[in-house]
N, C-alpha and C positions, 0 to 999 in steps of 0.2 A: 369559537370563531377566531381568539387571536393568535393558535394555533398556526393554522394556515396563513394569516397576514404574515405573523412575525418569520413563519420557514422561507416567506419571500422573499423579505427583508435580507432574513439568511441569506439568501444566492443571490443579494442583488452587492451583497456585502464587495467581495471581488471584482467586480466590475468597478468600485471606489476604490478601492485599494493601487486598479491598476489606470485610472485614471488619474492621480496624482502622484503615482510611486512609477509609470510605468517604464523609464528607461531602468530604473536598478531591476525592474522585474525584465526586462527584453534581456537584458545582457545575462542575468541569472537563468532565463528559458535556453539562449541561445547557448551558452558554455552548457547548460544540462545536455542542450540537445546531440550536441556535439558530440560531449564526453560519452554519451550512452548510444549515439549511434556507431562510433568507434569502437566501440568495445562490442558491440552487438555484432558488427561485421568482420572482428577478429574471431569473436567465437565463434563463430559462422566455419569462419575458412580452417579453425583448429577443429573445431569438432565434426565435422562433414566426413573428412577423409577418414577418421575412423569408424562412425556410425557407417557409411559405407561399406567398408573393410568388414564392419562385424554381420553387415544385413549380407553379402557375400558368403560370410564362412558360414553362417549359419543355415544358408542355403545347401553350401556344401555338405553340410553336419547332415541334415535330413536324407541326401543321399545314402550316405556312406555307413559301413553296417559297425554294427556297437561292437568294441572290443580290439577292434583291428587298432594296430599303430598308426592307420590315418585317422581314425576317429578319433583316437585319445590325443593326438599333435594339434589337431581342430580342436578338440572341447580345452585344452591351453593354450592354445593362441586366441579363443575367446575371449577366456578367464584374462590372458591380459590386454587385449585393445579395451575390454571393460572395467577391468582398473583404468586405463591411462582416460577411456573417455570420462569417466565419473570422476576422476580426478582433476578434469578439466572445468567439468561441467560444475564443479564445487565452487573453484577458483573463480571462475565469472560470476557465479551469483554471488561470494564473498564481496565482489566488484562492484556487482549492480547494486547491491545492498549501500554499501558506502558513497556509492553517487548519487542516490535516493536519499541517502543521511543528509548529505552534506546541501541538494540541494532544498529540501526541505525544512532544515535549520535556517538558511538562508530566506527562504519564502517565508517564515514564520516572523525572522526578525524584519522582516519589509515590512509583514502586515503591522505587529506589533510598534514601528514608528509612526504607522499611519495614525491608533487608535490614541496613542500618547499625545500628536502632536508635533513631531521630532521631526525634522527634515535630515537623513539620512542621508550619508556620503558610499559612494562606494570602496573607500576604503578603509570608513569604519563599517561598513558590513563583511570586507573581508577580514579584519579583525574582529567581530563578534563571531564570526563562523568558527575561524579557529580558534577562539577562548570556549564557546560554549559547546562544541558540536560532541565532545566527551558526554555530557548529561542529556541530550538525545540518545544516544548511543546506548547506553547503558538502559534506560527505560525500554530503547526496541527489543536488547536480551529478553526483557524479563516478559513482555510480550508474546515474543516467538513461543517463549519459557512455558505461560499461560497458554497460550493459545494452543500449541502442541498437547497439552492437558487435556484441555479441553476436547479435543479432537479425540483423543484417545479415549476419553473419557466417554464417550457415547458410540467408539469405536465396537465395543461390546454390545452393548444393546440391539446393535444396526443385525451383528450374527444372532443372534436369540432366534427371531422369527425367521430368519433363511433356514435357520436347520430345523426346528421344531414344527414349521407349517409349509414345510418343502410341496408336501402332499395337496396342502390348498392354496391355487398361488393367487386366486384373485383377495384371500383374507391377507394372504401377506404380502402380497403388492400395496393394499388399503392401509397397512400397517407401518407398512417401508415409506410410505407415502406421509404418512400423517409424522414420523417421525423425522423425515426429511426437513420437510416446512417446521417443527418443532427448531429442529439443530439450526439451519437457516436463519429462522429470528432470533433463536438466545442468541447467535455468532454475532449479528447486525448490533443486537442490544449491547453486547458486551463489546463489541469494536467502539461503541460510540465511548467510552471509559477511554479506553486504549489511545483510539487516536487522541482524545481531546490530553490525556497524561503526555504524548509527545511535546503537544504545544505548552504545558506545563512545564516542560524542561527544558525548556529552551527562554518562556517568559519569566518562570521565578528559579531561584536556588534551588530547585530538588533534583532528584533524577532516580531511577529506577523504581524499586517498591512504594517509596515514599510519594513522587509523583504519581502512581496511579492512584494511589490515597487520596490525594490531595486533589484529582479528574472526578473522584467517585464525590466526592466533600461538593465541589463544583455544580455537578452536574443535577444534583436532587430537585428537582419540580420540572427537568427542563429538559428529559430525555428523548421526548418526542421528537423535539428540532434537530436532534442529534441521530434520531433513529431515521427520517425521514430523508436527512445530508443523507447517509450512509446508502439509501435505499435508491436515491436519486442518483449517485457515483455509481451504484451496482447495474442499474437500468440503461445508463450512459454506458458502460464498462462492453454492455449485452449488444447496442447499438452498433460501437465500434465493432464488435466482433464480427454480426454480420453482416457489415458495410467489406471489411476485409476479405469473408471466407467469399463475397460475392464476385468482389476483383483479383485474386488470388489466382484462379484458373488463368484470365485475359492477360492481366498486368501484374506479375508477381513485384516486381521493381515498389511498382507506383502502391501497389498496394502494402510493402512495407513500410514505407514512407510515410504513407498515411497513419499508416499502427502508431510508427513510433512518434508521430508529431500528435497528433491525437492524446495519447497514454501521457507524455510530458505535460500536455497543458491540461489536460483532466489531475494531473497529480498536482501541480500546482494549486490551482485553483480549488480543490478538493480543501488543501492546508489552509489557503488564504479563507477557505470559506469557516475552518476549524478555530482558527487563530479569530475570526467575528464570533463564534460562539463561545469561544474563552470569554470575551472582554463581556458578551451578554450575560455569561452565569456571572461573571464578576460583578461587573456593576447591576443586573436585576432589575431594569428599568423596562418593563414594559407598558407602554401608554395605548390605550383604545385601540386594541388588536394590532396594532403597529411594533416596530422597535427601535429603538433609540440607545447610541450610544455618547456617552458620556468622555470628553475627554478628560481622561486621568493624568494625576501627576506622573511626573517622569519618573520620579524614583521610588514612591511605594509600588509598584507596578512592576518594574523593570527590574530593581532591585540595584545592583552595581553593577550588571550585566550586558545593560542594552541603556543608551546614553536618553 
């Protein structure tokens, strides 16, 4: 019974942080939203012409005769446009990654100052982000590599039943469904450690694989809360997708604004909750089905990177 009540307390923690540090969070969220929105608009304006041109050329290619000069010219043009489009997409993916990285770092610093009982100023927040961001950057790279390896590892088992049981669709569907559920369950489970590792990289003087190892030690016996937190986040994202898909045909601009706003809010909420989860794991204070955070000394928790 302690897990559900403790998890509910974990969901309330960001609201407490917002109540005490609302000004810093509002500034961080506003800057995050503005930069993210501008980048998204620029990406749309940059990529749409090439995407439209690619579509028209594919339509022309379908009607062209194979082996003719016109067909070969279309293939060359499609290859060039595809390369430019992928280059633009890759550049903006890197940009979105760094936007999210700096926002997450700022949110974790604000949450950490709340749990350490320190009244953080905007100037100090900017200085801390500029000093610390390389650690969560290295950790995030490790996480992406591990996620890629995990996905690749599961990809081949998915192909086996598809090839072997192609003539038995019911059995194949049942096996693939079971493997898909197993894949996503394990992935959510691993994301508990990975998300906590990002918080560790900000709060402690650790990064990369050492931060992931530290997160693995902290989360022992408390992965249930992290799993529920990730599951809650995924369910909320699904609700956002449903809302946006409902509004998109009639009000595309409104749907885009709502989607961007909700993504920014949920991203900040998630890392505030994970900051609370870090201190929950660090403190280990579970009492009578509830969750209490102790005010930790500033220096031992935040080392020399946070005030």
